[in-house]
C-alpha positions in Angstrom: 157.0 17.2 149.4 154.6 14.8 151.1 153.3 11.6 149.6 149.7 11.7 148.4 147.3 10.3 150.9 144.2 8.2 150.2 142.0 11.3 149.8 144.4 12.8 147.3 144.5 9.6 145.3 140.7 9.4 145.4 140.4 13.0 144.2 142.8 12.3 141.3 140.9 9.2 140.3 137.6 11.1 140.4 139.0 13.9 138.2 140.2 11.3 135.7 136.9 9.5 135.7 135.0 12.7 135.3 137.2 13.8 132.4 136.8 10.5 130.6 133.0 10.6 131.1 132.9 14.1 129.6 134.9 13.0 126.7 132.7 10.0 126.1 129.6 12.1 126.2 131.1 14.4 123.6 132.0 11.6 121.2 128.9 9.5 122.2 129.9 6.5 120.1 126.4 5.7 118.9 123.7 8.1 119.9 121.5 8.2 116.9 120.2 11.6 115.8 116.8 11.9 114.1 116.8 13.1 110.5 113.4 14.7 110.9 111.6 16.2 113.9 108.2 15.0 115.1 106.8 18.3 113.6 108.0 17.1 110.2 110.8 19.6 109.8 114.2 18.3 108.7 117.0 18.4 111.2 120.0 19.9 109.4 123.1 17.7 109.2 125.2 20.4 111.0 122.8 20.3 114.0 123.0 16.5 114.0 126.8 16.6 114.1 126.9 19.3 116.7 124.4 17.6 119.0 124.7 13.8 118.7 121.4 12.2 119.5 119.3 15.3 118.8 115.7 14.5 118.2 114.1 18.0 117.6 114.5 20.8 115.2 115.6 24.2 116.5 112.1 25.6 116.5 110.7 22.7 118.6 113.7 22.7 120.9 113.3 26.5 121.5 109.6 26.1 122.2 110.2 23.3 124.7 112.9 25.4 126.4 110.5 28.3 126.7 107.8 26.0 128.0 110.2 24.8 130.7 111.1 28.3 131.8 107.4 29.4 131.8 106.4 26.4 134.0 109.1 27.3 136.5 107.7 30.8 137.0 104.6 31.7 139.1 102.0 34.1 137.7 100.2 36.4 140.1 96.6 35.3 140.4 
């Protein structure tokens, strides 16, 4: 078996750093979730735990996502 060259070592380091970054983003360590959405609806605790740093209720998040999809499409004029 050959010794790892510089590119192999760089790839291993990149994979390790990526895995660590993903893990940090999952356990965020301080992203503060909102208790209530801007629309006034309460954001359930289960949603705040599942999505650290969440700022919108499900209805508003869904509406924003639909808006993003609609802006990306072209309507025939």
